[in-house]
N, C-alpha and C positions, 0 to 999 in steps of 0.2 A: 377601568384597569387599574393596575398597583402604578404610581409614580416611582421614575425612576428614583433609588436607593432607599426606598419607604420602606422595605420589607429588610433594612441590612439592619444587623446586630454586631457592635464591636462583641460582645459575648458569647454569640455563636461563632464569630469568624476565628477566635481562638481555639477553636476544636479542630481546626486544620493547622499539621503539623509541617513543616518545612520536613524533616527526617521524612515524610511519608510521601511527601512529591519527590523529594530526591531518589528515592529506591524506587517506585513508581516509573520515573522516568527512565531509569538502564532499562526496561523492558525493551525501549526503541534502540538503544545501542548494542543489545542483546541479537532481537530478529533480525536488524539491518544488514547483518553481514551476510545471512545468508541470500536474503532477497537481492540482494547487490552480488556479491561472487558467484551465486549457485544461479538464480532466478532471471537476473541479469544479461549475465556475459559468460558462462560457463556451460550452463548445462544443456541448454539446446544445441550449440553447432558439436558440444560431445554424444550427446543422444543422436545428434544425426550421422555422426561416425558409425558408432558401434551398429547402427541400423545398414548403413552403406557396405558395413564389413559381412554381414549375413546377408544382404540381397545381392550383392555385388563381389565379391570376395577377392577376383581378381582382376579389379579392375583398379587402374592408377588413381591418384589421389585428386589428379587434378580434370577429371574425365567427369562427366554427370552418368549417375546410374537412373536408369532406364527401367529396371525391375521393380515391381510395387512387391511392398511388405502383405502380408496377410493377417490381418486382426479381426477375428474373431469370423474368418470366411469374407471380408469386407477388404478388397485390395486399398493399400494406403500408400499416395507415395513417399519416397525415403523423404524427400525434402519439405515433406508436409507432417512427419511424425511427431516433433519437437509443439508444434503450434496447435494441433489437432490434442495432444494432450495436455495441453495447457486451456485448453477450450472446455475438453472433459471435466478437469478438475473445477474449473470456472462453474460448470452448469451443478455440477456435485454439492459443491461448496455454497451455490447458492440456496440452496432448499436445506442442508444442511445444517448451514447459520443458525437459521431461524429455531430450528429445536436447541441448540447450544445457549440462544441467548436465555431462552423460554428456563432451561435447565439450570444457567447460571444465576436469573434473580430468583429463583428458589433455593439456591445452595448457600446455607447459611456461614461459609468461607469459600467465595469466587474465588479468590487467591489461589488455594491450593488447586480449585479444578483448571486456572490458568496453568500453574508449573506443569500438573498430567497433561495437557495438550502440549505444552512447550517442550518438555521433554521428550515425546512419542515424536513430535517432528522433529527434535535433533536429531534422534536414532535413527530415525529414516534418511534424513541428511546425512548424517556420519557414515551410512550403509552405501552410499551411493561410492564409496571409496573401493568395493566390490564390484562395480562398471570396468569391466574389462571384454576385448575380444567383441563379441556378436551379440552380446546378452542386453539387449535392448529393451526385453520384456521387463526386466528386473527393474530398470530405469525406470520406464514409465510408470509401475507400479509404487516405485518410492517415489518420483516424484507427485504424484497425485496425493500419495500419503500426507510427505511434509505440506504442502501448500495447504490440504484438507485442516491440518493440525496448525497450520501457520494464524489462518484464517479464523480459525475457531479459538485462539488465545487472544488475538486483538480485536475480537468482538467485546471479551470479557476485562481484557487491560483499557480499551477506549472505555468503557461504562466506568470504570474505576477513578475515571478524572472527575465526573461527580463527587464522590467519597472522599480525595485526596486533597481537595483545591474548590474554594471560596468561588462561585461566581463571577467575584472581581480578579481573580487570580488566574483563571484556567486559560486566557489567552497564552500569559507568560509562562503558566507552567505548560501547556500543551507545545509551546514554540522551543521551549529549552528540551523538551523530548525529541521532537524532530530535528532539531539542532546536533544532539546528542548521537541520534541514528544515523544521521548523513558522515558525522563525524567518525564513528565506529564500522559504519559499513565501508567508506571511505579507503579506511586505514587498513581495514582486512586484505580490501580489493587491493592496496598499493603491494603490501608484503606480497599476498598472491602472485597477481603480478611482473612482481622481480623475480620470484620464483619460477615462473615462466619463461622468463626474457633469459635465465641465467642454468636452465636444467640440463645444458650437455654440461657446460663446466663445472657441477656438480655431480655429474655422471649418473643421472635419471633421464630415464625418455619424457619427452613431452606428454605421452597418454598418463605416465606416474604424476607427474606433476600438477598434470588437469585433477588426478585423485587425490593426492595429497590436499589442494585446495579445495574439495568438494568434502571432504573428511573435515577439514580444519572449519569452514563454516559450520559446518553443524556442530563442532566442538566449542566452536566460539558461542553460539547459541544457549548449549546447555548448561554452560560455566557460569554466563553473565544473567541467564537466568534466575540462579541462584539468589540474587541482590534484591528485585524485586519481590521473590515469596518468601523470603526470611525477612525482608524490611516490612513489609506488609500484612504480617501473621498478627499482628495486635489493632490493624486498623478495624476500629470501633464499626459495628454493625450496623448498617443501611436499612431503610424502610423494606426491602427485599426480603431482609432474612426474619422480618417480624411476618409478613405474607405468607411465608414459607411456611412457619409454625404452624399456619391452621388450615393449609392448601392442601387440596387433594393430592395423595402420594401415584407415585408409580406414572407410568409413559400415559395413561389415561388422563392424568392431570396435566402434564405439561401439553397436549393435545387440548384440552378443556383450557388451559390459560391461553393458548394460543387463538383457539377461537375467539375468545374474549377478546384479544388485542386487537386482531383485525376487525373487530366490531367498531372499537372504539375509535380507528383512527379517523373515522368522519368528524371526531368534536377537533381534533388538533389540526386544522386547515393548514397554518404556517409552519406547521413541521412540514406536513406533505410538500406545501408550496418548497419549501429550501430542499428537501430531498431532489426534485423535480430540476432544482436550478444546478443542485450539485452533480445531477448524474450528467447533465450534458457540459460543465466546465470539468468536469474529474475526467470525463471521456476525451475532451481535446487534450487535458495535459498528459493522459495515461498513451493519447497516438503519437503525441509528440516526440514521446520519452519512447514508444518503441521502434519510429521510423526515423529516429535521428541518426543511428548509425545506417540506416538502408539511405538516405538522404545525403550522408556524407559519403558513401563510399560508393555508389551509382551514377549520384549526378552531380556531384564535386568531385572526385574521382581521388578521394583521400586513403591510405594506406593503411593497413591494422593498426601499425604502430600510434598514427596520427588520432585514431579514434578512440584508443585505448589513451591517449594522453585527455583527449576531450571528454571520455567518461568520468576521468577523476579531477578534472576543474569543476565541472557541474558538482560533482560531490561534496568537494569541500568549499565551495564556493556558496553553496547551498546551506553550509551550516552559519555562514552570516546573517544569509537571506532570512533564514528563518530566525532569527536573534532580531534582525531589522524590523521585520513583521510583527512580531511581536511586541517592539518597543513602539510600532505605528499604532498599533491598535490600543495601546494605554494612553494615545492622548487623542486618536481619532474615530476609537471604536473599530471592531471585530468586520462588519458588515462593510464601511467605507474601503476598511485595508485592504479585503479581497477584490473589492469593484475595482479599485486601484492596480492590484494584482492582474487584474483580469483585462485592464487595458493596456499593461504592459506585456505580456503573453499575445496580445493582437499584433504589438507592435514587434514583438519577438517573431511572428511567425510571418509577417512583411518583411523583416530586414532579414530571415533566413531564404526566403524566395528571390531577392536581388542580390544574394553572395554570389560571385563569379564561381566557378571549376577553378578549382586549386587555391583561390584565395586562404590558404588556413587562419590567417593572421585575425582576418572578419570573421571567420567559425569559431575562432575561439572567443573572441568578443560575442558572439550568437550566444556562444554555450555557457558564456558568464551571465548573460541575462538571462538564460536558462535556469540556473542554478540561483538564480538572486530570488524569482519568484515561486520556484518547485516547493521551497519547504514553507516559506509563509504561508502560501493558497491553502496546504493543506494541514498545516498544522491549526491557522484559524479557521479553516471549515471543521476541522473537530471540533473545537472549543466550542464555536456558533451552535452547533448542532447539540451537545451536552446543556445549550442551554433551555433547548426545546423538547426535552425526553422528557415525558412525566415521571412523577416521583417514584421508584419503585420498581420502574418498568425499564431502567437504564440499558440492561442487556438484550431486553428484544428488542428493543428501540436500534442500540447498534447493531444488533442482527440485521434489523432493515437495512440499516447503512453501510453495511459491508456485504450484503448480501444484492442487493440491489447494486451497487456500484459493479460488483462479480457480473452479476446477470446480465448486466444492458453493458460492460466494457468492452463490447464488440462491435458500437454502431461505430467509430471513430476509426477503426481499422478497415470496415466494410466501406465506408465512404473514401478512405483515403486510395484502397486498392481497385474501388471503381470509378475513381476519377483518373486514376493509372492508365486503368484499362480502357477506356472511353478516351485517353489524352496523350500517353505515352508518354506523359510528362511526369515527372515527379514535382517538379516545381508548382504546375498545377494542384498537385495531389496535396502538397502539403498548404495550399493556401485554402482551400475546402475547410479544413479546419479551424478557421476564422470563425466559420458559423458556429460553430458548438460553444466557441466562448462567450459571441455577443447573445446567443438562445439564454445561456446560462445566466449571464449579465443582467438580461432584462429579466427574467423570471426571479433572481437575488431581489432586484430592485423591488418588487411587488410583496415579498418578506418584510412583514409586520415583525420584527422582533420583539418588542414590548407586549404584542398582543400573544404571540406565539410563548412566550416567557411563562406570561400569565394564565393563560388554557392549560400550561402544562402544571402549573401549581409550583413554579419555582421562585427564588429570589431572585428580586430585578437587581441587575449589577449595575454600576454608575455610567458606564460604558457598552454600548452595543452595537 
């Protein structure tokens, strides 16, 4: 096995440009506005309101609509439309992203492909401005399209980390990207929540304020995508471009490439072990994020303004958290830093379990702890995985990273829902999520990063 640092070369490291790294990180800033404003906060309740207006047009706003919608002949409860839409887009993405990865690795200029997916997604996001009345069907189609394009662009974006940063610098570069993303997402969210709070004094309806906010997230995504697309246009060609020149063309070539890659997976046991660990602890992270507002409103009885403040606190603390974990990885290594982060996640869940109803100060302390580890664990997971992907197949392997995450990200929410159904308590439901962090941490402990990096044919960094 290659010894730590033995493959390092000062000449080789000079090929990596700080300018390219800065341009690359701006895509986190660009897409996070859509993820936060549209995906996390606004689209689910707004899509539900549109569906309710169609199914129960004469019902008062504080009453429950019992009439089901009809989707391809299947009755769907109004309150289930938004989560079902996300589920469908998740399943479609899990399959589609595998093809995106294979296509991107065969592309001589994947940055243009990133831009194409990003701008297609941003157009779908901006088109949500036209959602009004009861046209929930348009909202469903636009949300699926936007999420599909987002996932596709992120596969390419994550894979480009290998080409813009030396192995010794990836933890730092990835962490800065995540920090920039949380800052951008939090900034636009704060502006849009201000618009929602002040809509009456501005002479617009609440619905119009939501539509403007949805449009702004798509516009933000489109404009700031220009920075990485233009900034990386002269990025040196990677190994994948050389492979593409001699590869079989067309769709059959993509299928052949995917079959070959699936056949090779058994040769990368450490990469597969990392993916399995990531699926568990990331599912725990995503479920905490998803269930936090529900837990805060139903179990702890906080109102919407308190929950909005909580979301903003998490966003901006996550900026500092991502940078902190990047610095920690430089001293301790990314693997140790992520394991420390998982222990903090376990402590956070236990802390939330004991927060009394109405104790908003304690709740904010819990939210600050979430923000501290949220960006850090995600950023370092990305940089760790970049060390384990085979040379020339970065996009394909990052498509597995995204596809497997999306395809299995319902385990945590299922466990949360079943626990609540069996116990009638959200406290018990949130406590069950500790299992995901414990199992993920145990599996991560079994990952031999040095062996995995060597098997993938990559240069050994000083710290892992």
